[in-house]
N, C-alpha and C positions, 0 to 999 in steps of 0.2 A: 231756372233758367235757360233753357236749349240752343243747343245753335251748332251748326256742324264748317267742319275748316276744312280749307283743302288744299291743298300745296303737289307742284310739282316738279322732278328733276330729270334730265334730260343725261344721254351717252357719248361720248365723246364724237362718237359717229354723225350727230347730229350736225346741219352745218353751223349753225351759233356757234358749240360749242367746237366743234373745232378750227375754226375761227380764234377763238380766248387763247386754244393749248398754242398754238402757232403762235399768236402772237408772244405769247407768257416765252415763250421758248427761243425768241429773239433775247427780249427781256434778260434771258438769266445768262445769254451766250453774252451779253453784252456786258454783265458783272461780272462774269468771266473773268471779262481783260481787264475791265476798268469800272470798279466801283461808283464809283461817281458820273457813269453814265446819265445821261439825260435821253428817254428813251420816252417815245406815243409812237411805235407803231405799230400800225393793223392789219389784220384783212376781211380781204369780201370772198366769198365761193357760190363761185354759179360753176351747172357743169363740168368740161375741163378747162376752166380757166380760175386762176389767181392771181387779186389783186392785191398787192404789198404797197400799202401807200403812209405817209407821215412825216413825220420827224427824231431824228437822234442826233444826238453831240456823244461823241464819244471817240474812245480812241481806239476801241477795238473794231480790229475788221471779221467782220461779217459776216456768211454768205447764206443770203436771206434761201437765197433755191435749195440749200441742197436742208436745211434745218426743213423748209417748207415738206420738200420731197421724200424724205424720209418717215414726218412725224402723218403726211397722206399714206404713204406707204404702208406706215406699222398701225390705221388704224383701217388696214384692207384692201386701199385704193390700184387696182391693177390696170388700171387705165393713165396715159402720160396726161401732163397742166400742164397747160401754157401757161408761164408768168411773166403778169406782167407788172411791175415798179417804178412807184414815182416818192421817192425821199427826197428828203432837203433836212437840212439843221435846223433845230431850234429857235425857235422868232428871236436877235438876239435884243427884242423890247422884254421880254416874256426874262431871259436867261439875269438881264442886269434888276429886274426885279427881285429871282429869286436869288442870287447870291451877293447876296451883301459881309458887314464881318457875321451876322448873326445867318445864320439860312434861312431863310422864309420861303412862305405858301408860293405854287405854282400857279394858281391861280384859286378863283372864288366857290362857293360851293359852301352846302349842308349837305353833314353827316351826322347816319343813325345807327346807331348800336345797341343793341334786344337784346336780354337771357331772361330764362325762365325759367322754376325746376322744376318740369314736370317731367323732365327726362335725365341721366347723369350728365348728361351734353348740356347741359343747361341749354336745350336750343328747343322749340317746340314741333310735339310728338311726330306730326303728317310732314315735317320737311325732312328731316334728321331719317324716320324707314322712306321717304322717295328715294333719299340719295343711296341709303344700302339696296333697297330692291336696285337702284342702277350699276352698282357699286358688285353685285351679287351676279345680274346679267352680265356684264364686261366680262368676272373669269366666265361663265359658264361660254358661250363665245364662243370665247378660244380654246375653248374644250368640242369646238362642237362646228364643221366649217359652214355648215346649214344657217347656220348663224352671223346676223352683221354686225354692224358698228352704230348702227341708228335705231335709235330706240328711246321712246319713254316713257313714263309712266308720271300715277298720280296718286295719290291718298288721301280719303277723308276720315275725317276722325268727326265723331260725335260730345260733342262734352254738357254736362248737365252741371248745375253752378260749377262754370267757369275750370272744372275738374277733364280730363281726360277720360270719356266711360265706354269708348266701343270702337272700330275703328269700323265703320259702314260700309267702303266700296275701296277697294283695291284696283289701277285701271294700269292694267301695262302694255304699249304698243312694240315689236320689235320685227326686225327688217331682217328678212330670210328667204330663203332658195324656191324659185317654185315647184321641186318639188316633194314642198314640204303641205301637208291638209289641215286645216286647221283643227282641227281634234289633232293633231299629235303637239300642234305647238303648244296647244292649250294645255297641256296635259306636261312638255316637254316644262313649258317654264311656271308654271304652277307649283310642280316640285323641287328642277333645279334652282327656283330663281324667289319664287315666292313666301313657302311653306321653310327654305332653307332661314331665313329675313325674321317672319310674323316666328319662329320658336321664343325669341327673345320677347315678344309683346304680347304669348299664350294669351297671358288676362284683359285682353283688347280683343282677340279675336272672338268672331259668336257664330254659329249657327245661320244666322241674317247676313254675315259676311258677304257683300254681294264681288267679284272677281270677273272681271270684262279686261278678257286677254285678248289681244286684235280685234277689236269689236266690226276691224274696219270690215274685216276677211279676209285683207292680203296689205302683201307689206312689202313685193318684189322690186321696187325701183327707190332706192333710197340715196343720202346722202347727197351731195348737190347736183344729180340727177333729179331728185324731190323736191329738191327747197333751195333757195338758195342761203346765204349765212354772209354774216360780219359782225365782228367783236361788238359786242355788250348789249347784245342783245334779251341775255339773262340776267336778267340782276337781280330780279324776285327768284327766282332760282339759285342763283348765288349766295341767297345774303338769308332770311326769313322766313321761304314762303312764301310771301304775304302779308302775316301776324304779325309781325313790326317791320315799321315804316324803311323807306330807302330814299337816298339822297337825289337819286336821277346822274348821279357820274357810272360810269362802268366801271370796275377794279382791270381786268386783263390790258397787256399791253403797259401798262404803266410804272415806271420806277417810283420810289418811297417822297420824291421830293412833291409828287402829284398826288394832294391830300384828299382826291377822293379815294385813294385807295387806303393810303398809309391814318388818314384822321378816320375813315369808317373801319377800320382793324382798332385801332386805340379805342372811340366808342366801345366798341364789341368789348375790350378786353376790361376797361373801368364795368360796361353795363354787366357781366360777366361778372369778377368779382364782387360786387356788393348784393348780387346774386347768390355766390355761390357762400361768401361769408355772412347769408340767413341775416344779412340789412333787409331784404325784402322777397317774398316772393317769383316777384316781376321786376322789371326795370326798364323802359326806355330814353336811351339819351339824346341829345344830338346836339350835336356841337358845329356851328360854322367858322368858317375862314374866311379873306380877302387875301387875293393877291399881294404880295409886298411885304406882307403881314409876320413875321415869325409865330405872333399868339393868335388863338378865336380871338373871334369876334363876340361869339357869346355860346353859353352852355345852359341848358335844361335837363331837367331830369325826371322825368315820371313815373313813378311806382306802381302806379294807378291803385295805391290804396291799398298796398298788402304790405308796403315800412313796416320792419317794427322799433325801427326805431323814427321820430320827428324828422320830417324833411330835413330843416334845417340840421340836423348833424349829418345827415349825409352829405346834403352837399360841402362842409366841416372834413368828412372823411374824405371822399373825392377829393378837397382841396390838397387834405395832411401825404396824397401816399400821392397823387397820379400828377405827372405835368404833361399838359399837352399843347410845349411847341413843341417845332416841325424835326426840331435838331434831336429834343429829348426822345421825341417816337420810334425817330428813326434810331438811336442809339437803343434802347430800351428794350425794344422787340426785335432790334438785330435784322435791318429791314433792305441791308446795303446789298443781302447773299443771293447767288443765285438758286430759292426759292419756289418761285415763283410757276412754272407749270405745273406742277404738283399741286397748286390749287386752283389751275382753272377749270376742273369736273368738281362733281361731289359735292360742292359747296365751297366756303369762304372760310365757312367755321364752324365748328362744332366737333373740329380735328383736334387733334391732344396734338398732333404730332407739329403747329402750327407756334409761336408764341406769345402771339394776341392769346392765347387761348388758359392760358397757364394760369395760373392762381395764386396767390401769393396773399401773406395775415397780410390784412391795414392793420399799420398805425390807430388806431381809437385812442 
């Protein structure tokens, strides 16, 4: 069977990612001062206006405006922003449901974790390449003042009998100065971004691989002046690039009692360990929670018939080695630290610096 799978990544100057980054910077500052902070402070951006809104129950004193302005400046905005804030404390109804004798989930919902052994990161090939292209662009544009932070890319991979055989198409769109001609942009991005990343995947690049670089022909109006943005609109980019499923709840802005984030991290942790320990070639795991309860209400594992041992054994391995209670997830993955701004761009999964990516020897 032949199929083509496509995944997308976006850079920090894309308005949605700008908002994710600012929101996670708020969370980090809260956790630096008060590790028990309950945070869900989001933002939205359009033109020269930034809206900061949400709930925060914390002892931390957070200068939201300074954090936001510093990030906007770092991204490359030279204009001043009008900042509008609408903040309150977390609902006491939610708080009493979470802070019991045993820590309980902050909301209901289902989360997914996914892993596959087609890359060393145990991630789908298309999303890993897409994130690496955006990282490479971010590094390059900082050395060249004629390119700006708003950018996105798309990678299409052809599969034959469920194995990636070749990269069919690379799309990269980058914001740029009026001074640059399309031929120069194509040359710059092909040489300094695409070629550098694709060295690692030379066996998947063919003479038929198509490169579409700035196919719109012009991208000089960028960021919030080109588009609006808000937190949580890139959950497929943040997770598995459309290959594995997502639960619907975003990650950014939320502290660890929000299972949309912590539950998804732990689901990835378990799925990756199943594949990394050679129990299956591919694994997707669904877990669901209820507000006010400390443990999940359901767990489903699908290895797509790639399991090397019976599925009953995989469930036994998970039960022996992993604890999905919220208090354990936070403790085992060490989630009360200010680590979240770094997750906001280039994917929450497939990056060794995060605790939910570690591989442990399972007690078989």
